[in-house]
DRENGU-572637 format. One record per residue (C-alpha): residue in one letter; x, y, z. Coordinates in steps of 0.2 Angstrom, whole numbers, plus 5000, padded with zeros to 4 digits. Example, Ala and Ser with C-alpha at 12.3 -4.5 7.8 and 13.67 -1.06 7.14 Angstrom:
<nodes>
A506249785039 S506849955036 
</nodes>
This chain:
<nodes>
M500150005000 P500850164995 K501350285009 K500250435004 F498750315002 R499150235020 I499050415027 Y497250455020 F496650285025 Y497250285043 G496750465044 F494950425039 W494850285051 F495650385065 L494350525062 F492950415060 F493250315076 S493750475086 G491950545080 I491150385086 F492250395103 I491850575104 F489950555100 S489850415112 G490750505125 I489550655125 F488050535126 Y488850445140 A489250615149 A487350675145 S486750505152 L487750535168 G487050715170 Y488550805166 L487650905153 G486250945165 E485050855176 M484450695169 P482750615175 D482950445184 F481850295179 K480550345192 Q480250495184 L480150425165 E478750305173 N477850445180 P478150615171 D477550765182 T476150825172 N474750925179 L472950855176 A471450965176 T469850905185 Q468450865174 I466750915177 V465650795167 S463850805162 S462450665166 D462550635147 N464350615147 K464950775140 V466350885148 L465451035155 G467151115160 K468651095170 F469551155185 H471351195179 F472751295186 G474051345172 E473651175163 N472051105156 R472650925154 I471450785152 P472550635147 V471950495134 E472450325129 F473050285112 D471550185108 D470550345111 L471550445097 P470650435080 V471650345066 N471750485054 L472550595069 V473950465071 D474250445053 A474250635051 L475550645066 I476750515060 S476750575041 T477150745046 E478150745062 D479150575061 E478950455044 R480050325051 F479350315069 Y479050135070 G480750095062 H481950195074 S482350175092 G482050355097 I483350435086 D483250445066 F485050445060 R484550455042 G483550615047 T484850675058 L486050655044 R485050745030 A484750895044 I486550905046 V487050905026 F485551015021 L485651125036 G483851085041 K483051155025 R482350985020 G481650955038 G482150935055 A482750785063 S481850775079 T480850615080 I479250605091 S480150535105 Q481350665105 Q479950805105 L479150705120 A480850715129 R481050895126 Q479250925133 L479450835147 F481150855154 V482150975143 G481251135141 V481351285129 R482851275117 A484351365125 K484951535113 N486751495117 I487451375103 F488451255116 Q486951245129 A485751205114 L486951065109 A487051005127 Q485050995126 K485050905110 F486050765117 K485050765132 E483650735120 Y484350595112 V484750505128 I483050535135 A482150485119 V483150315119 R482750285137 L480850325134 E480850205119 R481550065131 Q480250115144 Y478650135134 T477850065118 K477650155102 H475950185105 E476150255123 I477450385116 I476250445104 A474850465117 M476050545129 Y476650665116 L474950715111 N474350735130 I475850845135 Y475750975119 D475151155123 F474151205110 G473751375118 Y472151455124 N472151325138 G472251185125 D473551075136 G473450915127 I472450845112 K470950815120 S470651005126 A471351065110 S469950975101 N468651045113 I469151215112 F469551235093 F468151125086 D466951085100 K467150915098 E467650745107 L469250665099 D468250535090 S467150655081 L468650745072 K468650745053 V470350725043 E470550905039 E470350955058 S471550815063 A472750905051 V472551075058 L472951005075 V474450925069 G475051065060 M475051165075 L476351055083 K477651145074 N477351295083 S475651325091 S475851505095 Y476551545077 Y475251435068 N473751505078 P472051465070 L471251625078 R472551755073 R473351675058 P471951575050 E472751575031 L474451515037 V473651385047 K472651335032 N474151325022 R475051215036 R473451105037 N473751075018 V475551035020 V475050895033 L473750825021 N475050815007 Q476150715019 M474750605023 K474550575003 R476550545002 N476450405015 G474850325008 H473550365020 L472550475008 D472450474988 Q472650634978 N470750654974 T470350664993 V471850774997 D471250904982 S469550894990 L469950925007 K471151075003 Q469651164996 I468651145012 P468851325022 L469651335039 L468151295050 I468651345069 N467151315081 Y468151425095 T467551365112 P468551435127 Q468751345141 S469051455157 H468351495174 R467251645167 E466851565149 G466051415142 L464451335147 A463751315165 T464951445172 Y463851485188 F463651305191 R465551265189 A465851415201 Y464651325213 L465651155211 Q467251255214 G466551295231 F465851125236 M467551045231 K468551155242 D467351105256 W467550915250 T469450925249 D469550985266 E468550835274 N469150705262 L471150675262 K472150555250 P472750395257 D474450465262 G473650615273 T473850755260 K472350855252 Y471750825234 N472050965222 I470651005211 Y471851095199 L473150965197 D472550785202 G471350755188 L469950715197 K468250675187 I466650755195 Y465150665188 T463650795189 T461750785186 V461750925173 N461050875156 Y462350965143 E460950995131 M459651065143 Q460951175150 Q461251235133 Y459351265131 A459351355147 E460651485144 E460051505126 S458251555133 V459051665147 K460051765134 L458651785121 H457351835133 M458451955144 A459152035128 N457452095123 L456952135140 Q458452235143 E458252335127 E456552385133 F457152435151 F458452545142 K457152635131 Q455952665147 N457452735158 T458352865147 P458753035157 E457353115148 L455952995155 N456852955171 P458053085179 T458652965192 A458852815180 P458952665183 F458152695199 L456352735205 D455552785219 L457252855228 E457853005235 S459353085227 E460253045244 D459852865242 S460352865225 I462152935230 N462352795244 I462052655233 F463352725221 K464552755236 N464352575242 A464552515224 M466252595223 K466852535238 R466452355233 S467352375216 E468952295211 R469652465207 W469352535225 R470152385234 K471852405223 M471752585227 K471652555245 G473152435246 T474052585239 G473652705254 K472552825244 S471352925255 E469452905252 E469453085243 E470753025231 M469852865227 F468152955224 E469253075212 V469752935202 F468052865199 Q467653035191 K469053025177 E468752945161 V469752785157 P469752655144 M468852505148 R467952355140 I466152345145 F464752215144 A463352225131 W462052095124 K462652125106 G464552095112 D465752175123 F466552335117 D467952455122 T467552635126 I468152765137 M467152815153 K467152865170 P467152725182 I465752795192 D464652815175 S465152625171 I464452575189 R462852675183 Y462752585167 Y462852415175 K461452455188 H460452465173 F460552285169 M459252165174 Q459751995181 A459051815180 G459151655190 M458551485183 M458651305189 S457851155183 M457750985192 E456950805191 P455750805206 Q455850605208 T457950605209 G458250765215 H459450785199 V459750955194 K459850975176 A460151155172 W460851295183 V460951475175 G461451595189 G461651755179 I461651835163 N463551835160 Y464851765173 K466351865166 H465452025171 F464251975185 Q464951835196 Y463551845209 D462451675208 H460651705208 V460051515209 K460951475227 Q461851635233 G460451755228 K458851775239 R457451875234 Q455651925239 I454551775230 G452851865230 S451351745225 T452451595221 F452451565240 K450451545240 P450551355236 F451351325253 L449851405261 Y448551325250 A449351145253 T449351175272 A447451215271 I447251055260 D448250945271 Q447551005286 L445751045282 K445450945267 L444951085257 S444551055239 P444951165224 C443051175222 D442751255239 S442351435238 L442551595249 P441951775247 D442951885237 A442952035250 I444352125261 Y444752015275 C445452075291 I446551965304 E446152035322 P447652125329 N448852015340 K448151855336 Y449551795328 G450851935334 N450352075323 P449852225333 E448752305321 P447452225310 W448152145294 C446852175279 P447752135263 T446952195248 N446852145229 S447952235217 S446452255205 D445352315219 K443852215212 Y442952125224 G441252035225 G440451865225 F441251705228 R442951625221 T443451435221 L445151405228 K445651355210 N445151535203 A445851625219 L447651545216 A447551565198 N447251745200 S448351775216 K446951855226 N447551915243 T445851915250 I445651725249 S447351695255 A447051805270 Q445551695275 L446651545272 M448051605283 D446651635297 K446051465296 V447651365298 G448851505305 P450551545300 K451651425310 P451051275300 V451251355284 A453151415289 D453351235295 L452751155279 A454051265270 R455451225281 N455051045279 L455051065260 G456951105262 I456851295263 E458251335275 S458051535274 Y457151635288 I455351625287 P454351715301 D452751645309 V451651795304 P450151805292 A451151915279 I452151755273 G450551695264 L450751835251 G452651805249 T453551915261 P455151795264 D456651815253 L457151645246 S458151555233 V457851485216 F458651345223 E457651325238 M455951355229 V456351225215 G456651095228 A455151135237 Y454051125223 G454750965219 A453750875232 F452150925224 A452550845209 N453350695218 Q451850645228 G452250745243 I454050675245 Y455350805246 V457050755238 K458450865241 P459250935225 T460750855220 M462150905209 I463550775210 T463250585207 R465050535211 I466850585210 E468250485205 D470250505204 K471250505189 N471450315190 G469450295191 T469450255209 L467750295217 L468050435230 Y466250505233 Q464550425230 S462950535232 V461550465243 P459750535240 E459050635255 T457050615256 K455750655266 D453850625267 V453150805269 I451250795265 S450050655259 A449950605240 E448250665239 S448650845246 A450150855234 Y449050795219 V447650925224 T448951065226 V449551025208 N447851025201 L447651205208 L449351255200 E448751175183 G447351315185 V448551455184 T449151395167 K447551365161 F446551525165 G447551625177 S449151725176 G450151585167 A448751565153 R449851645140 L450751485139 R449151405131 H448751545119 N449351565101 I449251755102 P449251835085 E450851945080 E449852115081 D449252075099 R450852025107 N451752115119 P453152215111 V454452145124 Y454351995112 R454452095095 D456252005091 V455851835099 V455751715083 T455651555093 G454751515109 Y453251635108 P451851595107 Y452051435115 S450451345112 F450651205125 D449251095127 N450050965139 A449750955159 I450751105166 A450651165183 G451351335188 K451351495198 T451951675194 G452551795208 T452751985207 T453352075221 Q453052265228 N453452385214 Q453852255201 S455552235209 D455552045206 G454751925194 W454551745196 F453951585187 M453851415195 G453251295181 M453151095183 V452750945172 P452750775180 N454650745178 L455350915178 V455151075189 T456051235184 G456051405193 V456551565185 W456751735194 V457151895186 G457552065193 A458852195195 E460252205208 D459452345217 R457652335221 A457552515215 T457952465198 H456352395191 F454952425178 E453752565181 T452252465174 I451552305180 A451352255161 Y453152235160 G453552205178 Q452552055182 G453251875184 A452151835169 T453151955158 M454851955166 A455051765171 L453851655162 P454451665144 I456151605149 W455251435156 G454151445140 M455751445128 F456651335139 M455251195139 K454851215120 K456751175116 C456651025128 Y455150955120 E455850975102 N457250855109 E456250685111 E457850595118 L457750705133 G456150615138 I455250765146 S453450715150 K451950775141 E450850665152 D449650715166 F450250705183 L450050545193 A448450545203 P448550445219 E447550265220 E446250345231 L445650525229 S444350585242 I444550785239 P443550825223 I444450925210 D443250935195 C442351095197 E441651235188 V442651395188 I441851535196 K442251705190 P441251835200 V442151995191 E442952015175 E444851955177 D446252055170 N447551925172 S448852055176 E449451935191 A449952115199 E450152055217 D451152195222 L450952155241 K449752295245 G449152315262 L450752245269 G451552425274 L453152375264 
</nodes>
């Protein structure tokens, strides 16, 4: 061998083996942790990833999640659609099934072409970086050290896990942005779909985002994301998963993003989720892990199975939004500065209005922050008088403006609020919960937290007491005349003589007619027959925990109660006199599916099945010829209340099935209620403003039949259109033996106005 050739020959092999030695040495150094801390086998078996707690509906859909920084829900490989896996491997690692963590062919290509023909990172390497390495360092030497760490960890991952497990781990760990931590969350957020429903082009979008989710952002750069999607589709064709015709067709589909945010203040059932958050805080205080530590609802991946039905919750929120937007528009029209100088308040002195605004300022976040800086009250009041940029709520969409903080308080004081809850009376399962009009701007929950005067919706408790104790019949009649309960009989120092809102009297009324038209004169006579204490006791036995005084005035609805309490109490009437405590959670499981909590129904026999059925019969009269009769009518367009001018669906309702219900309106129209029942669903609705001085001036708009009943009607109409929900159209179940007659002729001694204007006259309020 010539000497010159021997020099090249030995030189080549020296460099070759030196390179291998150096490369191996760096690998070895990296494996020992000399290039930075390395995970041990225990970490590889249990990588530290935070798991969000899922809130699952009764129909097995995710209502929302509790997460802190990460919104991760792990899925198994078998849960991943085939088209998603095909898209991933075709785009990110074509030889995934043929290497052991490092694609040497891809690495060589990346070195030769300086990365212009694709990178060299395998899925295993990308997973290693996500789990243990972190953001790529800018320093070239640190970046190279990180790369070698990725190589070592990738090989270890390949030894520790199957290929399928690595794919699932990678897709579970990736951050897609917008709280889309992991592929399941991303599918929910960007397409409002579960994984098994993803189409090929949708899977291609998500895989395309894996290159850089902040850059390939479908909300901010849709055209760029569409182009990236098409690259993924081409890669799927290249690898034999799609043919050319299919790819050409899919490329023509526009980028259809159905953005469904998942945060504490957005999405479905926000008020219900806020309630659950408080419940879980108490639960985790009392129920510890086997090792004695507390469960963390943001990190431990619990599953909370609830009674709420996903579709019914949607219908409830849609109904509240549709009606309240129209009602609010009318309220703004009636409360311009020209029509009402003290808007949004009525019946208030100027000093009282000022005090309301002062108190609102002191409760605000702006005030709290300034107080923390040591500012004086005078300085803080001045700040509220200076214009600042802000984003405010409107039914047509939030908008940016410049406004004085004090003016924004006045603006928000105009808004009517709502609370709604729907429950299955036989099980106590709460099916829908809407605590307000917009949780982002109004966090106060009007289902369980808020308590307001309930007006005539309390009267069924009075009538039920009279029926249960005295065996009165809906056909029994009493004189329609002003009736006084003598002083000191039930603790009243003065005579108690409530009057009817219409000031019309004369003749006799059956109990059915009297309840249907909320006649206070009849309620006064019934109260004198049974006494206030038995009525209050019945309400308490029906699950009402709020304070109810033992005085006659409760019969007209003076107590402040919650929607939650009222729905639970009315449920006993539909459930043959058996009270079932409202239930929101059926069970709680840990991330491994281990049962941690199982709900047990709480029931109580309160009144006889006969008394309950007769009370329901009375309440059916309300929807047949009383204040709820509009549920039955197909009112011509020209005769409809202008409040409903923009409502396309839900009114007129034209229900022809058995409906029991009761409207309620309080003094000055500050609160409007409707309690509605069919045999297997009880729903309560309250509408009013934050301040009782904010209300409609006339009964036409301010009564419960106008403010609250339409929400019930729209909700029920939507429920009936979905036959799979199984909402009953049957008659209420009658007891086997019925000794109290219920079929009687309706007596109408005077012309009815059906305005349901029970404004608690005669109460001195």
